[in-house]
C-alpha positions in Angstrom: 1.8 0.6 27.1 -0.2 3.4 25.5 2.9 4.8 23.9 3.6 1.4 22.4 0.0 1.2 21.2 0.2 4.6 19.4 3.4 3.5 17.7 1.6 0.4 16.4 -1.3 2.5 15.2 1.0 4.8 13.3 2.6 1.9 11.5 -0.7 0.7 10.1 -1.8 3.7 8.0 0.6 3.3 5.0 -1.7 0.5 3.8 -4.2 3.3 3.1 -1.7 5.2 1.1 -0.8 2.1 -0.9 -4.4 1.5 -1.9 -5.0 5.2 -2.6 -1.9 5.4 -4.8 -2.8 2.4 -6.9 -6.5 3.2 -7.2 -5.8 6.8 -8.1 -3.6 5.6 -10.9 -6.3 3.3 -12.1 -9.3 5.5 -11.5 -7.9 8.8 -12.7 -5.9 7.4 -15.6 -8.5 8.4 -18.2 -8.2 12.0 -17.3 -4.4 11.6 -17.1 -4.4 10.3 -20.7 -6.1 13.5 -21.9 -3.2 15.6 -20.4 -0.6 13.1 -21.3 2.5 15.3 -21.4 2.0 17.2 -18.1 1.1 14.0 -16.2 3.9 11.9 -17.7 6.4 14.5 -16.5 5.1 13.9 -12.9 5.2 10.2 -13.3 8.8 10.4 -14.6 9.7 11.7 -11.2 8.1 8.7 -9.5 9.7 6.2 -11.9 12.6 4.4 -10.2 13.5 1.2 -12.0 15.4 -1.7 -10.3 18.1 -3.9 -11.7 16.1 -7.0 -12.3 14.0 -7.0 -15.4 11.3 -9.4 -14.2 10.6 -11.8 -11.3 12.5 -15.1 -11.3 9.2 -16.7 -10.5 7.8 -15.7 -13.9 8.8 -17.3 -17.2 8.0 -14.1 -19.1 7.2 -10.6 -18.1 3.5 -9.6 -17.4 1.8 -8.0 -20.5 -0.7 -5.4 -19.2 -2.1 -4.9 -22.7 -3.3 -8.5 -22.5 -5.1 -7.9 -19.2 -2.9 -10.4 -17.3 -3.1 -10.6 -13.5 -0.2 -8.8 -11.8 1.2 -8.1 -8.3 2.5 -5.0 -6.6 4.6 -4.7 -3.3 3.8 -1.6 -1.4 6.5 -0.4 1.0 5.7 2.2 3.6 9.1 3.6 4.3 10.3 5.8 7.1 13.7 7.1 6.0 15.7 9.1 8.5 18.9 11.1 8.2 21.9 8.9 8.7 20.3 5.5 8.1 18.8 3.5 5.2 15.3 3.6 6.5 12.8 0.9 7.5 9.8 -0.6 5.6 7.5 -0.5 8.6 4.6 -1.5 6.3 4.7 -4.2 3.6 1.6 -4.8 1.5 1.1 -7.1 -1.4 -1.6 -6.3 -3.9 -2.6 -9.0 -6.4 -4.8 -7.6 -9.2 -7.0 -9.8 -11.4 -9.2 -8.2 -14.1 -10.8 -11.5 -14.9 -12.5 -11.8 -11.6 -12.5 -7.9 -11.2 -10.8 -7.9 -7.8 -7.7 -6.8 -5.8 -6.5 -8.9 -2.9 -4.5 -7.0 -0.3 -2.2 -8.8 2.1 -0.5 -6.8 4.8 2.6 -8.6 6.1 3.3 -7.9 9.7 6.7 -6.2 10.1 7.9 -8.7 12.8 7.3 -11.8 10.6 10.3 -14.0 10.9 11.5 -15.4 7.6 14.6 -15.9 5.4 16.1 -12.6 4.2 17.0 -13.5 0.6 20.5 -12.3 -0.3 21.5 -12.0 3.4 21.5 -15.7 4.3 19.8 -15.2 7.7 16.3 -15.4 9.2 15.1 -12.1 10.6 12.1 -9.8 10.7 10.8 -9.4 7.1 10.9 -5.6 7.3 14.7 -5.7 7.8 15.1 -6.7 4.2 14.8 -3.1 3.2 17.4 -1.9 5.6 19.8 -4.6 4.4 19.2 -4.4 0.6 16.6 -1.8 -0.3 13.7 -2.5 -2.6 15.3 -5.4 -4.5 16.0 -7.4 -1.3 12.5 -6.7 -0.1 11.0 -7.9 -3.4 13.1 -11.1 -3.3 12.3 -11.8 0.3 8.6 -11.3 -0.1 8.6 -13.5 -3.2 10.3 -16.2 -1.2 7.9 -15.9 1.7 4.7 -16.1 -0.5 6.1 -18.1 -3.4 4.6 -15.8 -5.9 6.1 -13.3 -8.4 6.2 -9.6 -7.4 6.0 -7.7 -10.7 6.0 -4.1 -9.5 6.7 -2.1 -6.4 5.6 1.2 -4.9 7.7 2.8 -2.2 5.7 5.4 -0.2 7.0 8.1 2.0 5.3 8.0 5.4 4.2 11.6 5.1 2.6 11.1 1.7 -0.8 10.3 3.0 -1.4 13.8 4.4 -0.2 15.4 1.1 -2.5 13.3 -1.0 -5.6 14.0 1.1 -4.8 17.7 1.1 -4.2 17.6 -2.7 -7.8 16.5 -3.3 -9.1 19.3 -1.0 -9.8 17.1 2.0 -12.4 14.4 2.4 -15.8 13.9 4.1 -16.7 10.7 5.8 -19.6 9.5 8.0 -18.2 8.7 11.4 -20.1 6.2 13.6 -18.0 6.5 16.7 -17.4 9.6 18.9 -13.8 9.6 19.9 -10.7 11.8 20.6 -7.3 10.9 19.3 -4.0 12.9 19.6 -5.9 16.0 20.6 -8.5 16.0 17.9 -12.2 15.3 18.7 -14.1 13.3 16.0 -17.9 13.6 16.5 -20.5 11.2 15.1 -22.0 12.0 11.7 -20.4 13.6 8.6 -17.0 15.1 9.3 -14.7 16.9 6.9 -11.0 16.1 7.3 -7.8 17.6 6.0 -4.7 15.5 5.6 -3.5 15.7 9.2 -6.9 14.9 10.6 -7.5 12.1 8.1 -4.2 10.5 9.2 -5.3 10.6 12.9 -8.8 9.4 12.1 -7.4 6.4 10.4 -4.8 5.6 13.1 -7.0 5.1 16.1 -7.6 1.5 17.2 -7.4 0.9 20.9 -10.3 3.1 22.0 -12.5 1.4 19.4 -14.6 -1.5 20.8 -14.3 -3.2 17.4 -10.5 -3.0 17.6 -8.7 -3.5 14.3 -12.0 -4.0 12.5 -13.1 -0.5 13.4 -9.8 0.9 12.2 -10.1 -0.9 8.9 -13.6 0.5 8.5 -12.2 4.0 8.8 -9.4 3.3 6.5 -11.8 2.1 3.8 -13.8 5.3 4.3 -10.7 7.4 3.7 -9.8 5.4 0.6 -13.3 5.6 -0.9 -13.5 9.3 -0.1 -10.2 10.1 -1.8 -11.2 8.1 -4.8 -14.5 10.0 -5.0 -12.9 13.4 -4.7 -10.2 12.5 -7.2 -12.6 11.1 -9.7 -14.8 14.2 -9.5 -12.0 16.7 -10.2 -12.7 18.9 -13.3 -9.8 21.4 -12.8 -6.3 20.8 -14.2 -4.9 22.7 -11.2 -6.3 20.2 -8.7 -5.3 17.3 -10.9 -1.7 18.6 -11.0 -1.7 18.9 -7.3 -2.7 15.3 -6.9 0.0 14.1 -9.1 2.5 16.5 -7.5 1.7 14.9 -4.2 2.1 11.4 -5.7 5.4 12.3 -7.4 6.9 13.7 -4.2 5.9 10.8 -2.0 6.0 7.7 -4.3 8.7 5.8 -6.1 7.8 2.9 -8.5 9.1 0.8 -11.4 5.8 1.3 -13.2 6.2 3.5 -16.2 3.6 6.1 -17.3 2.7 3.9 -20.3 2.1 0.9 -18.0 -0.1 3.1 -15.8 -2.1 4.0 -18.8 -2.4 0.3 -19.7 -3.6 -0.4 -16.2 -6.3 2.4 -16.5 -7.5 1.0 -19.8 -7.6 -2.7 -18.9 -8.1 -2.8 -15.1 -10.1 0.3 -14.4 -12.9 -1.3 -12.3 -10.8 -3.6 -10.1 -10.3 -0.9 -7.5 -13.9 -1.1 -6.5 -13.4 -4.6 -5.2 -10.6 -4.8 -2.7 -10.4 -7.7 -0.3 -8.1 -7.6 2.7 -6.2 -10.8 3.7 -4.6 -11.5 7.0 -1.4 -13.2 8.0 -2.1 -15.4 11.1 0.8 -16.2 13.4 2.0 -16.5 17.0 4.3 -14.0 18.8 7.4 -15.3 20.5 10.8 -14.1 21.6 14.1 -15.4 20.3 17.2 -14.1 22.0 15.0 -11.4 23.6 13.8 -10.2 20.3 10.1 -10.4 19.4 9.0 -12.2 16.2 5.8 -13.3 14.6 6.1 -17.0 13.7 4.0 -18.0 10.7 3.5 -21.8 10.3 4.2 -23.7 7.1 0.4 -24.4 6.9 -0.5 -20.7 7.1 2.0 -19.8 4.5 0.6 -22.5 2.3 -2.9 -21.1 2.7 -1.8 -17.6 1.7 0.3 -18.9 -1.1 -2.6 -20.9 -2.5 -5.0 -18.0 -2.4 -2.6 -15.5 -4.0 -1.6 -18.0 -6.7 -5.2 -18.5 -7.6 -5.7 -14.8 -7.8 -2.7 -14.5 -10.1 -3.8 -17.5 -12.1 -0.4 -19.3 -11.7 
């Protein structure tokens, strides 16, 4: 049982990476603009366009210069030699500059839904294995009935690199615990990438359960943003974007990232996490999370309001 629990804990952390990646792009964009050429080269490495030009659920493409709300699908991917990889984490971020907020929805990997383009019902994270980013986008769009404008695919090891790139982080820990051989004392603790990853994973020894883990995740996010925003050295700045370029693929261009920085710069301070509610069941001996039509409708309504559609 404990081994299974640890596996579940490890799957949760890419939501942190997703938030860090987007907020770093938003929050450090002003500095990026001042060193346009060197940073744009790093972003060119990250840029991986997809075949479709825009979502079928939009009449026209989002115009970031007009401060229109937009959405991003974060895929935390574990790619192994010999297979196409799995998106063990799927997070949808809906960004609205008019209400100055980001709503973050983490979709459980076992959620049973139609895999668009495959013609079957299966676990939602299997969409990536069947058809990569594009099938994942189409499947999530169908599940939530909203347009997905952009994507970010995140390498599972990227979290450690990004924390190390900002020189580590300091957080105030309110729970004395040991996880995977590392002891975390109460009070201020300074963490490198490896320790930050472990600090954010622990769940089952926390009396607050997932709430406690989410608290630690937010601490890491805020600490990385603080460190990244305080950088005054080009060397450190290049290390951050080097870590991002090695571990992230996205269809966002550098110019779009600059537009996000200019027009959406404060939204990263207001992130609200949403939860998918469902019931677990087995079908043909395979575990699935079943989400009711009513629950999907609730989520769809909240996200559509956020996107003003």
